[in-house]
N, CA, C, O and the ligand as a Tripos MOL2 file, in Angstrom:
@<TRIPOS>MOLECULE
protein
  273   271    69     0     0
PROTEIN
NO_CHARGES

@<TRIPOS>ATOM
      1 N         -30.0240  -38.9490  -73.6440 N.3       1 MET1
      2 CA        -30.2040  -38.1470  -72.4510 C.3       1 MET1
      3 C         -31.0170  -38.7690  -71.3960 C.2       1 MET1
      4 O         -32.0970  -39.2910  -71.6750 O.2       1 MET1
      5 N         -30.5330  -38.7380  -70.1500 N.am      2 ALA2
      6 CA        -31.1300  -39.5480  -69.0810 C.3       2 ALA2
      7 C         -32.6350  -38.9910  -68.9670 C.2       2 ALA2
      8 O         -33.0100  -37.9040  -69.4060 O.2       2 ALA2
      9 N         -33.3780  -39.8820  -68.3340 N.am      3 VAL3
     10 CA        -34.7100  -39.5370  -68.0270 C.3       3 VAL3
     11 C         -35.1970  -39.7790  -66.4650 C.2       3 VAL3
     12 O         -35.0230  -40.8380  -65.8610 O.2       3 VAL3
     13 N         -35.7560  -38.7560  -65.9940 N.am      4 LYS4
     14 CA        -36.0420  -38.7330  -64.5330 C.3       4 LYS4
     15 C         -37.5230  -39.3380  -64.5350 C.2       4 LYS4
     16 O         -38.3630  -38.9730  -65.3580 O.2       4 LYS4
     17 N         -37.7590  -40.2340  -63.6070 N.am      5 GLN5
     18 CA        -39.1890  -40.8120  -63.4110 C.3       5 GLN5
     19 C         -39.5310  -40.7750  -62.0150 C.2       5 GLN5
     20 O         -38.6560  -40.8170  -61.1500 O.2       5 GLN5
     21 N         -40.8610  -40.6920  -61.7270 N.am      6 MET6
     22 CA        -41.5650  -40.7410  -60.4500 C.3       6 MET6
     23 C         -42.9650  -41.2810  -60.5670 C.2       6 MET6
     24 O         -43.5930  -41.1750  -61.6200 O.2       6 MET6
     25 N         -43.4720  -41.8770  -59.4600 N.am      7 GLN7
     26 CA        -44.9470  -42.1150  -59.3880 C.3       7 GLN7
     27 C         -45.6460  -40.9990  -58.8230 C.2       7 GLN7
     28 O         -45.2550  -40.4350  -57.8010 O.2       7 GLN7
     29 N         -46.7440  -40.6440  -59.5100 N.am      8 HIS8
     30 CA        -47.6010  -39.3440  -59.1350 C.3       8 HIS8
     31 C         -49.0990  -39.7390  -59.4080 C.2       8 HIS8
     32 O         -49.3930  -40.5670  -60.2690 O.2       8 HIS8
     33 N         -49.9990  -39.1180  -58.6490 N.am      9 PHE9
     34 CA        -51.3080  -39.2350  -58.8250 C.3       9 PHE9
     35 C         -51.6670  -38.3530  -60.0730 C.2       9 PHE9
     36 O         -51.4390  -37.1440  -60.0420 O.2       9 PHE9
     37 N         -52.2120  -38.9370  -61.1410 N.am     10 CYS10
     38 CA        -52.6280  -38.1400  -62.2670 C.3      10 CYS10
     39 C         -54.2540  -37.7040  -62.1300 C.2      10 CYS10
     40 O         -55.1340  -38.5500  -61.9720 O.2      10 CYS10
     41 N         -54.4820  -36.4520  -62.2020 N.am     11 PRO11
     42 CA        -55.9060  -36.1240  -61.8900 C.3      11 PRO11
     43 C         -56.8150  -36.4820  -63.3570 C.2      11 PRO11
     44 O         -58.0410  -36.5960  -63.3610 O.2      11 PRO11
     45 N         -56.0440  -36.6120  -64.4320 N.am     12 THR12
     46 CA        -56.7620  -36.9600  -65.7320 C.3      12 THR12
     47 C         -57.1270  -38.4660  -65.6990 C.2      12 THR12
     48 O         -58.2720  -38.8830  -65.8790 O.2      12 THR12
     49 N         -55.9890  -39.2800  -65.4390 N.am     13 CYS13
     50 CA        -56.1250  -40.7260  -65.3860 C.3      13 CYS13
     51 C         -56.9450  -41.2850  -64.1700 C.2      13 CYS13
     52 O         -57.4640  -42.4000  -64.1210 O.2      13 CYS13
     53 N         -56.9730  -40.2800  -63.1580 N.am     14 LYS14
     54 CA        -57.4980  -40.6700  -61.8170 C.3      14 LYS14
     55 C         -56.9360  -42.0410  -61.3810 C.2      14 LYS14
     56 O         -57.7010  -42.9580  -61.0840 O.2      14 LYS14
     57 N         -55.5630  -42.1770  -61.3420 N.am     15 MET15
     58 CA        -54.8280  -43.1000  -60.5730 C.3      15 MET15
     59 C         -53.3240  -42.7940  -60.7090 C.2      15 MET15
     60 O         -52.8740  -41.9070  -61.4340 O.2      15 MET15
     61 N         -52.5860  -43.6250  -59.9290 N.am     16 GLN16
     62 CA        -51.1520  -43.3800  -59.8500 C.3      16 GLN16
     63 C         -50.5890  -43.7650  -61.2780 C.2      16 GLN16
     64 O         -50.9420  -44.7990  -61.8450 O.2      16 GLN16
     65 N         -49.7050  -42.8810  -61.8130 N.am     17 ARG17
     66 CA        -49.1600  -43.0080  -62.9350 C.3      17 ARG17
     67 C         -47.6330  -42.7010  -62.9900 C.2      17 ARG17
     68 O         -47.0890  -42.0440  -62.1010 O.2      17 ARG17
     69 N         -46.9840  -43.1820  -64.0280 N.am     18 LEU18
     70 CA        -45.4920  -43.0000  -64.0660 C.3      18 LEU18
     71 C         -45.2810  -41.5980  -64.6070 C.2      18 LEU18
     72 O         -45.6680  -41.3860  -65.7560 O.2      18 LEU18
     73 N         -44.7570  -40.6880  -63.9730 N.am     19 TYR19
     74 CA        -44.4770  -39.2760  -64.6100 C.3      19 TYR19
     75 C         -42.9420  -39.2320  -64.9570 C.2      19 TYR19
     76 O         -42.1260  -39.7360  -64.1840 O.2      19 TYR19
     77 N         -42.5940  -38.6780  -66.0210 N.am     20 SER20
     78 CA        -41.2730  -38.5420  -66.5130 C.3      20 SER20
     79 C         -40.8910  -37.1680  -67.0780 C.2      20 SER20
     80 O         -41.6980  -36.3890  -67.5860 O.2      20 SER20
     81 N         -39.6000  -36.9560  -66.9380 N.am     21 LYS21
     82 CA        -39.1720  -35.5500  -67.6190 C.3      21 LYS21
     83 C         -37.6490  -35.9200  -68.0380 C.2      21 LYS21
     84 O         -37.0380  -36.8690  -67.5460 O.2      21 LYS21
     85 N         -37.1390  -35.0720  -68.9780 N.am     22 PRO22
     86 CA        -35.7800  -35.3970  -69.5420 C.3      22 PRO22
     87 C         -34.9330  -34.9400  -68.3720 C.2      22 PRO22
     88 O         -35.2060  -33.9260  -67.7290 O.2      22 PRO22
     89 N         -33.9400  -35.6870  -68.1290 N.am     23 GLY23
     90 CA        -32.9200  -35.2550  -67.0370 C.3      23 GLY23
     91 C         -31.5750  -34.8030  -67.5950 C.2      23 GLY23
     92 O         -31.4780  -34.8100  -68.8220 O.2      23 GLY23
     93 N         -30.5080  -34.4040  -66.8650 N.am     24 VAL24
     94 CA        -29.2540  -33.9490  -67.1840 C.3      24 VAL24
     95 C         -28.3690  -34.9960  -67.1970 C.2      24 VAL24
     96 O         -28.2460  -35.5440  -66.1020 O.2      24 VAL24
     97 N         -27.6040  -35.5190  -68.2460 N.am     25 SER25
     98 CA        -26.6910  -36.5080  -68.1250 C.3      25 SER25
     99 C         -25.3390  -35.9880  -67.5550 C.2      25 SER25
    100 O         -24.4680  -35.4800  -68.2610 O.2      25 SER25
    101 N         -25.2380  -36.1860  -66.0400 N.am     26 HIS26
    102 CA        -24.2710  -35.6820  -65.3150 C.3      26 HIS26
    103 C         -23.0170  -36.3540  -65.4810 C.2      26 HIS26
    104 O         -21.9950  -35.7300  -65.1950 O.2      26 HIS26
    105 N         -22.9270  -37.6880  -65.9550 N.am     27 ILE27
    106 CA        -21.6500  -38.3530  -66.2650 C.3      27 ILE27
    107 C         -21.1150  -37.7120  -67.5780 C.2      27 ILE27
    108 O         -19.9590  -37.2900  -67.5280 O.2      27 ILE27
    109 N         -21.7780  -37.5860  -68.7110 N.am     28 LEU28
    110 CA        -21.2360  -36.9620  -69.8750 C.3      28 LEU28
    111 C         -20.8090  -35.6260  -69.5140 C.2      28 LEU28
    112 O         -19.6780  -35.3590  -69.9200 O.2      28 LEU28
    113 N         -21.4320  -34.6560  -68.8240 N.am     29 HIS29
    114 CA        -21.1520  -33.3370  -68.5160 C.3      29 HIS29
    115 C         -19.8460  -33.3960  -67.7540 C.2      29 HIS29
    116 O         -18.9070  -32.6930  -68.1270 O.2      29 HIS29
    117 N         -19.7320  -34.2130  -66.6860 N.am     30 GLY30
    118 CA        -18.5420  -34.4370  -65.7480 C.3      30 GLY30
    119 C         -17.2420  -34.9000  -66.6040 C.2      30 GLY30
    120 O         -16.1290  -34.4730  -66.2970 O.2      30 GLY30
    121 N         -17.4120  -35.6920  -67.5690 N.am     31 ILE31
    122 CA        -16.2950  -36.1200  -68.4610 C.3      31 ILE31
    123 C         -15.8930  -34.9780  -69.3420 C.2      31 ILE31
    124 O         -14.6940  -34.7810  -69.5400 O.2      31 ILE31
    125 N         -16.9040  -34.1260  -69.9480 N.am     32 ALA32
    126 CA        -16.5990  -33.2240  -70.8070 C.3      32 ALA32
    127 C         -15.9060  -31.9650  -70.0060 C.2      32 ALA32
    128 O         -15.0470  -31.2640  -70.5400 O.2      32 ALA32
    129 N         -16.3920  -31.7520  -68.6220 N.am     33 SER33
    130 CA        -15.8000  -30.6580  -67.9810 C.3      33 SER33
    131 C         -14.3530  -31.0380  -67.6670 C.2      33 SER33
    132 O         -13.5050  -30.1560  -67.7990 O.2      33 SER33
    133 N         -13.9710  -32.2820  -67.2570 N.am     34 LEU34
    134 CA        -12.5740  -32.6470  -67.0030 C.3      34 LEU34
    135 C         -11.6380  -32.4160  -68.1960 C.2      34 LEU34
    136 O         -10.5700  -31.8080  -68.1250 O.2      34 LEU34
    137 N         -12.1840  -32.9960  -69.3550 N.am     35 VAL35
    138 CA        -11.3990  -32.9860  -70.6210 C.3      35 VAL35
    139 C         -11.2370  -31.3670  -71.1580 C.2      35 VAL35
    140 O         -10.1310  -30.9260  -71.4700 O.2      35 VAL35
    141 N         -12.2950  -30.6620  -71.2150 N.am     36 LEU36
    142 CA        -12.3990  -29.4230  -71.6040 C.3      36 LEU36
    143 C         -11.5690  -28.1190  -70.8720 C.2      36 LEU36
    144 O         -11.2140  -27.0510  -71.3700 O.2      36 LEU36
    145 N         -11.4140  -28.6230  -69.5490 N.am     37 ILE37
    146 CA        -10.8270  -27.6770  -68.6330 C.3      37 ILE37
    147 C          -9.2770  -27.6260  -69.0130 C.2      37 ILE37
    148 O          -8.6170  -26.6110  -68.7920 O.2      37 ILE37
    149 N          -8.7730  -28.6770  -69.5480 N.am     38 ASN38
    150 CA         -7.3690  -28.6420  -70.1010 C.3      38 ASN38
    151 C          -7.2320  -27.6490  -71.3390 C.2      38 ASN38
    152 O          -6.1190  -27.3410  -71.7660 O.2      38 ASN38
    153 N          -8.2670  -27.2210  -71.8280 N.am     39 PHE39
    154 CA         -8.1450  -26.3440  -72.9970 C.3      39 PHE39
    155 C          -8.7830  -24.9210  -72.5030 C.2      39 PHE39
    156 O          -9.1950  -24.1070  -73.3290 O.2      39 PHE39
    157 N          -8.8280  -24.7140  -71.2810 N.am     40 TRP40
    158 CA         -9.3350  -23.6180  -70.6260 C.3      40 TRP40
    159 C         -10.7840  -23.2090  -71.0510 C.2      40 TRP40
    160 O         -11.1710  -22.0410  -71.0560 O.2      40 TRP40
    161 N         -11.5040  -24.2250  -71.3860 N.am     41 ILE41
    162 CA        -12.8670  -24.1190  -71.7160 C.3      41 ILE41
    163 C         -13.8160  -24.4440  -70.4370 C.2      41 ILE41
    164 O         -13.8240  -25.5970  -70.0080 O.2      41 ILE41
    165 N         -14.5830  -23.4820  -69.8480 N.am     42 PRO42
    166 CA        -15.3120  -23.7710  -68.6690 C.3      42 PRO42
    167 C         -16.6060  -24.6450  -68.7120 C.2      42 PRO42
    168 O         -17.6590  -24.2290  -68.2290 O.2      42 PRO42
    169 N         -16.5020  -25.7800  -69.2630 N.am     43 TRP43
    170 CA        -17.6950  -26.5200  -69.6400 C.3      43 TRP43
    171 C         -18.7300  -26.5250  -68.4670 C.2      43 TRP43
    172 O         -19.9420  -26.4040  -68.6410 O.2      43 TRP43
    173 N         -18.0590  -26.6940  -67.1320 N.am     44 PHE44
    174 CA        -18.8230  -26.8540  -65.9560 C.3      44 PHE44
    175 C         -19.9060  -25.7650  -65.8580 C.2      44 PHE44
    176 O         -20.8500  -25.9550  -65.0910 O.2      44 PHE44
    177 N         -19.8310  -24.6580  -66.5720 N.am     45 LEU45
    178 CA        -20.6640  -23.5050  -66.4180 C.3      45 LEU45
    179 C         -22.0440  -23.9340  -67.2410 C.2      45 LEU45
    180 O         -23.1770  -23.6470  -66.8550 O.2      45 LEU45
    181 N         -21.7260  -24.6870  -68.4630 N.am     46 VAL46
    182 CA        -22.7300  -25.2170  -69.2530 C.3      46 VAL46
    183 C         -23.4720  -26.2100  -68.4380 C.2      46 VAL46
    184 O         -24.7000  -26.2430  -68.5050 O.2      46 VAL46
    185 N         -22.8130  -27.0170  -67.6770 N.am     47 TRP47
    186 CA        -23.3820  -28.0950  -66.9860 C.3      47 TRP47
    187 C         -24.1960  -27.5110  -65.8260 C.2      47 TRP47
    188 O         -25.2690  -28.0390  -65.5360 O.2      47 TRP47
    189 N         -23.7710  -26.5150  -65.1910 N.am     48 ILE48
    190 CA        -24.5820  -25.7950  -64.0290 C.3      48 ILE48
    191 C         -25.8290  -25.2060  -64.6480 C.2      48 ILE48
    192 O         -26.9100  -25.2650  -64.0610 O.2      48 ILE48
    193 N         -25.6730  -24.5980  -65.9180 N.am     49 GLY49
    194 CA        -26.8470  -24.0350  -66.6720 C.3      49 GLY49
    195 C         -27.9010  -25.0450  -67.0660 C.2      49 GLY49
    196 O         -29.1090  -24.8280  -66.9750 O.2      49 GLY49
    197 N         -27.3280  -26.2220  -67.5330 N.am     50 ALA50
    198 CA        -28.2100  -27.2110  -68.0960 C.3      50 ALA50
    199 C         -29.0640  -27.7270  -66.8780 C.2      50 ALA50
    200 O         -30.2710  -27.9050  -67.0360 O.2      50 ALA50
    201 N         -28.4950  -27.9540  -65.7420 N.am     51 THR51
    202 CA        -29.0450  -28.4160  -64.5550 C.3      51 THR51
    203 C         -30.0630  -27.6530  -64.0010 C.2      51 THR51
    204 O         -31.1180  -28.1680  -63.6310 O.2      51 THR51
    205 N         -29.7710  -26.1570  -63.8940 N.am     52 ALA52
    206 CA        -30.6730  -25.2160  -63.5750 C.3      52 ALA52
    207 C         -32.0360  -25.1020  -64.4220 C.2      52 ALA52
    208 O         -33.1580  -24.9840  -63.9290 O.2      52 ALA52
    209 N         -31.7510  -25.1560  -65.6750 N.am     53 ILE53
    210 CA        -32.9080  -25.1880  -66.7140 C.3      53 ILE53
    211 C         -33.7390  -26.4210  -66.3290 C.2      53 ILE53
    212 O         -34.9640  -26.3210  -66.2670 O.2      53 ILE53
    213 N         -33.1420  -27.5330  -66.0790 N.am     54 ASN54
    214 CA        -33.9250  -28.8190  -65.8500 C.3      54 ASN54
    215 C         -34.6560  -28.7110  -64.6170 C.2      54 ASN54
    216 O         -35.7280  -29.3160  -64.6190 O.2      54 ASN54
    217 N         -34.3450  -28.0820  -63.5410 N.am     55 TRP55
    218 CA        -35.0910  -27.7420  -62.4880 C.3      55 TRP55
    219 C         -36.5270  -27.1950  -62.7020 C.2      55 TRP55
    220 O         -37.5300  -27.5820  -62.1020 O.2      55 TRP55
    221 N         -36.4660  -26.2760  -63.6120 N.am     56 GLY56
    222 CA        -37.6030  -25.5890  -64.0550 C.3      56 GLY56
    223 C         -38.6050  -26.2640  -64.7250 C.2      56 GLY56
    224 O         -39.6990  -25.7070  -64.8200 O.2      56 GLY56
    225 N         -38.4070  -27.5570  -65.2960 N.am     57 LYS57
    226 CA        -39.2050  -28.4430  -66.2030 C.3      57 LYS57
    227 C         -39.9830  -29.2800  -65.3460 C.2      57 LYS57
    228 O         -39.4880  -29.8090  -64.3510 O.2      57 LYS57
    229 N         -41.2060  -29.4320  -65.6900 N.am     58 SER58
    230 CA        -42.0940  -30.2100  -64.8390 C.3      58 SER58
    231 C         -42.2510  -31.7270  -65.4630 C.2      58 SER58
    232 O         -42.0340  -32.0070  -66.6410 O.2      58 SER58
    233 N         -42.6370  -32.5730  -64.5290 N.am     59 TYR59
    234 CA        -42.9450  -33.9740  -64.9920 C.3      59 TYR59
    235 C         -44.2580  -34.0510  -65.7980 C.2      59 TYR59
    236 O         -45.1100  -33.1770  -65.6390 O.2      59 TYR59
    237 N         -44.4410  -35.0420  -66.6350 N.am     60 ARG60
    238 CA        -45.5610  -35.2630  -67.3630 C.3      60 ARG60
    239 C         -45.8930  -36.7120  -67.1670 C.2      60 ARG60
    240 O         -45.0460  -37.5810  -66.9560 O.2      60 ARG60
    241 N         -47.2910  -36.9270  -67.2570 N.am     61 CYS61
    242 CA        -47.8590  -38.3750  -67.1590 C.3      61 CYS61
    243 C         -47.5290  -39.0770  -68.4450 C.2      61 CYS61
    244 O         -47.8410  -38.6040  -69.5380 O.2      61 CYS61
    245 N         -46.9160  -40.1720  -68.2990 N.am     62 SER62
    246 CA        -46.4530  -41.1330  -69.3400 C.3      62 SER62
    247 C         -47.4850  -41.7100  -70.1190 C.2      62 SER62
    248 O         -47.2590  -42.3310  -71.1580 O.2      62 SER62
    249 N         -48.8050  -41.4890  -69.5620 N.am     63 VAL63
    250 CA        -50.0270  -42.1190  -70.4450 C.3      63 VAL63
    251 C         -50.6870  -40.9020  -71.2110 C.2      63 VAL63
    252 O         -50.7850  -40.9520  -72.4370 O.2      63 VAL63
    253 N         -51.1560  -39.7670  -70.4670 N.am     64 CYS64
    254 CA        -51.8710  -38.9070  -71.0280 C.3      64 CYS64
    255 C         -51.2870  -37.5560  -71.2900 C.2      64 CYS64
    256 O         -51.8660  -36.6640  -71.9100 O.2      64 CYS64
    257 N         -50.0380  -37.4730  -70.7430 N.am     65 GLY65
    258 CA        -49.2790  -36.2240  -71.0290 C.3      65 GLY65
    259 C         -49.6370  -34.9630  -70.1010 C.2      65 GLY65
    260 O         -49.2300  -33.8200  -70.3050 O.2      65 GLY65
    261 N         -50.4510  -35.3610  -69.0700 N.am     66 GLN66
    262 CA        -50.8310  -34.3640  -68.1030 C.3      66 GLN66
    263 C         -49.6020  -33.8270  -67.3720 C.2      66 GLN66
    264 O         -48.7230  -34.5950  -66.9830 O.2      66 GLN66
    265 N         -49.5400  -32.4330  -67.1760 N.am     67 VAL67
    266 CA        -48.2030  -31.7590  -66.6490 C.3      67 VAL67
    267 C         -48.7530  -31.9370  -64.9380 C.2      67 VAL67
    268 O         -49.8920  -31.8140  -64.4900 O.2      67 VAL67
    269 N         -47.6680  -32.2180  -64.3410 N.am     68 GLU68
    270 CA        -47.6320  -32.2580  -62.8940 C.3      68 GLU68
    271 C         -48.3420  -31.0670  -62.1170 C.2      68 GLU68
    272 O         -48.3440  -31.0470  -60.8860 O.2      68 GLU68
    273 ZN        -52.3850  -39.2880  -66.9890 Zn       69 ZN69
@<TRIPOS>BOND
     1     1     2 1
     2     2     3 1
     3     3     4 2
     4     3     5 am
     5     5     6 1
     6     6     7 1
     7     7     8 2
     8     7     9 am
     9     9    10 1
    10    10    11 1
    11    11    12 2
    12    11    13 am
    13    13    14 1
    14    14    15 1
    15    15    16 2
    16    15    17 am
    17    17    18 1
    18    18    19 1
    19    19    20 2
    20    19    21 am
    21    21    22 1
    22    22    23 1
    23    23    24 2
    24    23    25 am
    25    25    26 1
    26    26    27 1
    27    27    28 2
    28    27    29 am
    29    29    30 1
    30    30    31 1
    31    31    32 2
    32    31    33 am
    33    33    34 1
    34    34    35 1
    35    35    36 2
    36    35    37 am
    37    37    38 1
    38    38    39 1
    39    39    40 2
    40    39    41 am
    41    41    42 1
    42    42    43 1
    43    43    44 2
    44    43    45 am
    45    45    46 1
    46    46    47 1
    47    47    48 2
    48    47    49 am
    49    49    50 1
    50    50    51 1
    51    51    52 2
    52    51    53 am
    53    53    54 1
    54    54    55 1
    55    55    56 2
    56    55    57 am
    57    57    58 1
    58    58    59 1
    59    59    60 2
    60    59    61 am
    61    61    62 1
    62    62    63 1
    63    63    64 2
    64    63    65 am
    65    65    66 1
    66    66    67 1
    67    67    68 2
    68    67    69 am
    69    69    70 1
    70    70    71 1
    71    71    72 2
    72    71    73 am
    73    73    74 1
    74    74    75 1
    75    75    76 2
    76    75    77 am
    77    77    78 1
    78    78    79 1
    79    79    80 2
    80    79    81 am
    81    81    82 1
    82    82    83 1
    83    83    84 2
    84    83    85 am
    85    85    86 1
    86    86    87 1
    87    87    88 2
    88    87    89 am
    89    89    90 1
    90    90    91 1
    91    91    92 2
    92    91    93 am
    93    93    94 1
    94    94    95 1
    95    95    96 2
    96    95    97 am
    97    97    98 1
    98    98    99 1
    99    99   100 2
   100    99   101 am
   101   101   102 1
   102   102   103 1
   103   103   104 2
   104   103   105 am
   105   105   106 1
   106   106   107 1
   107   107   108 2
   108   107   109 am
   109   109   110 1
   110   110   111 1
   111   111   112 2
   112   111   113 am
   113   113   114 1
   114   114   115 1
   115   115   116 2
   116   115   117 am
   117   117   118 1
   118   118   119 1
   119   119   120 2
   120   119   121 am
   121   121   122 1
   122   122   123 1
   123   123   124 2
   124   123   125 am
   125   125   126 1
   126   126   127 1
   127   127   128 2
   128   127   129 am
   129   129   130 1
   130   130   131 1
   131   131   132 2
   132   131   133 am
   133   133   134 1
   134   134   135 1
   135   135   136 2
   136   135   137 am
   137   137   138 1
   138   138   139 1
   139   139   140 2
   140   139   141 am
   141   141   142 1
   142   142   143 1
   143   143   144 2
   144   143   145 am
   145   145   146 1
   146   146   147 1
   147   147   148 2
   148   147   149 am
   149   149   150 1
   150   150   151 1
   151   151   152 2
   152   151   153 am
   153   153   154 1
   154   154   155 1
   155   155   156 2
   156   155   157 am
   157   157   158 1
   158   158   159 1
   159   159   160 2
   160   159   161 am
   161   161   162 1
   162   162   163 1
   163   163   164 2
   164   163   165 am
   165   165   166 1
   166   166   167 1
   167   167   168 2
   168   167   169 am
   169   169   170 1
   170   170   171 1
   171   171   172 2
   172   171   173 am
   173   173   174 1
   174   174   175 1
   175   175   176 2
   176   175   177 am
   177   177   178 1
   178   178   179 1
   179   179   180 2
   180   179   181 am
   181   181   182 1
   182   182   183 1
   183   183   184 2
   184   183   185 am
   185   185   186 1
   186   186   187 1
   187   187   188 2
   188   187   189 am
   189   189   190 1
   190   190   191 1
   191   191   192 2
   192   191   193 am
   193   193   194 1
   194   194   195 1
   195   195   196 2
   196   195   197 am
   197   197   198 1
   198   198   199 1
   199   199   200 2
   200   199   201 am
   201   201   202 1
   202   202   203 1
   203   203   204 2
   204   203   205 am
   205   205   206 1
   206   206   207 1
   207   207   208 2
   208   207   209 am
   209   209   210 1
   210   210   211 1
   211   211   212 2
   212   211   213 am
   213   213   214 1
   214   214   215 1
   215   215   216 2
   216   215   217 am
   217   217   218 1
   218   218   219 1
   219   219   220 2
   220   219   221 am
   221   221   222 1
   222   222   223 1
   223   223   224 2
   224   223   225 am
   225   225   226 1
   226   226   227 1
   227   227   228 2
   228   227   229 am
   229   229   230 1
   230   230   231 1
   231   231   232 2
   232   231   233 am
   233   233   234 1
   234   234   235 1
   235   235   236 2
   236   235   237 am
   237   237   238 1
   238   238   239 1
   239   239   240 2
   240   239   241 am
   241   241   242 1
   242   242   243 1
   243   243   244 2
   244   243   245 am
   245   245   246 1
   246   246   247 1
   247   247   248 2
   248   247   249 am
   249   249   250 1
   250   250   251 1
   251   251   252 2
   252   251   253 am
   253   253   254 1
   254   254   255 1
   255   255   256 2
   256   255   257 am
   257   257   258 1
   258   258   259 1
   259   259   260 2
   260   259   261 am
   261   261   262 1
   262   262   263 1
   263   263   264 2
   264   263   265 am
   265   265   266 1
   266   266   267 1
   267   267   268 2
   268   267   269 am
   269   269   270 1
   270   270   271 1
   271   271   272 2
@<TRIPOS>SUBSTRUCTURE
     1 MET1         2 RESIDUE 1 A MET
     2 ALA2         6 RESIDUE 1 A ALA
     3 VAL3        10 RESIDUE 1 A VAL
     4 LYS4        14 RESIDUE 1 A LYS
     5 GLN5        18 RESIDUE 1 A GLN
     6 MET6        22 RESIDUE 1 A MET
     7 GLN7        26 RESIDUE 1 A GLN
     8 HIS8        30 RESIDUE 1 A HIS
     9 PHE9        34 RESIDUE 1 A PHE
    10 CYS10       38 RESIDUE 1 A CYS
    11 PRO11       42 RESIDUE 1 A PRO
    12 THR12       46 RESIDUE 1 A THR
    13 CYS13       50 RESIDUE 1 A CYS
    14 LYS14       54 RESIDUE 1 A LYS
    15 MET15       58 RESIDUE 1 A MET
    16 GLN16       62 RESIDUE 1 A GLN
    17 ARG17       66 RESIDUE 1 A ARG
    18 LEU18       70 RESIDUE 1 A LEU
    19 TYR19       74 RESIDUE 1 A TYR
    20 SER20       78 RESIDUE 1 A SER
    21 LYS21       82 RESIDUE 1 A LYS
    22 PRO22       86 RESIDUE 1 A PRO
    23 GLY23       90 RESIDUE 1 A GLY
    24 VAL24       94 RESIDUE 1 A VAL
    25 SER25       98 RESIDUE 1 A SER
    26 HIS26      102 RESIDUE 1 A HIS
    27 ILE27      106 RESIDUE 1 A ILE
    28 LEU28      110 RESIDUE 1 A LEU
    29 HIS29      114 RESIDUE 1 A HIS
    30 GLY30      118 RESIDUE 1 A GLY
    31 ILE31      122 RESIDUE 1 A ILE
    32 ALA32      126 RESIDUE 1 A ALA
    33 SER33      130 RESIDUE 1 A SER
    34 LEU34      134 RESIDUE 1 A LEU
    35 VAL35      138 RESIDUE 1 A VAL
    36 LEU36      142 RESIDUE 1 A LEU
    37 ILE37      146 RESIDUE 1 A ILE
    38 ASN38      150 RESIDUE 1 A ASN
    39 PHE39      154 RESIDUE 1 A PHE
    40 TRP40      158 RESIDUE 1 A TRP
    41 ILE41      162 RESIDUE 1 A ILE
    42 PRO42      166 RESIDUE 1 A PRO
    43 TRP43      170 RESIDUE 1 A TRP
    44 PHE44      174 RESIDUE 1 A PHE
    45 LEU45      178 RESIDUE 1 A LEU
    46 VAL46      182 RESIDUE 1 A VAL
    47 TRP47      186 RESIDUE 1 A TRP
    48 ILE48      190 RESIDUE 1 A ILE
    49 GLY49      194 RESIDUE 1 A GLY
    50 ALA50      198 RESIDUE 1 A ALA
    51 THR51      202 RESIDUE 1 A THR
    52 ALA52      206 RESIDUE 1 A ALA
    53 ILE53      210 RESIDUE 1 A ILE
    54 ASN54      214 RESIDUE 1 A ASN
    55 TRP55      218 RESIDUE 1 A TRP
    56 GLY56      222 RESIDUE 1 A GLY
    57 LYS57      226 RESIDUE 1 A LYS
    58 SER58      230 RESIDUE 1 A SER
    59 TYR59      234 RESIDUE 1 A TYR
    60 ARG60      238 RESIDUE 1 A ARG
    61 CYS61      242 RESIDUE 1 A CYS
    62 SER62      246 RESIDUE 1 A SER
    63 VAL63      250 RESIDUE 1 A VAL
    64 CYS64      254 RESIDUE 1 A CYS
    65 GLY65      258 RESIDUE 1 A GLY
    66 GLN66      262 RESIDUE 1 A GLN
    67 VAL67      266 RESIDUE 1 A VAL
    68 GLU68      270 RESIDUE 1 A GLU
    69 ZN69       273 GROUP 0 **** ****
């Protein structure tokens, strides 16, 4: 699974830290959607769902685990 990362000020570490959260593997879902649509399986709905759930997740400090 892809990982999303960004720089963010951590209040616990009191400095800029690398924050990360698990991301959605769009390439994998894209391929699966193209293949499975031939079998009338709407995989893109799973893809949209996974992306929507991922938006709700927050980034965490990679050092202390502080939630953004
Ligand atoms: Zn931290």
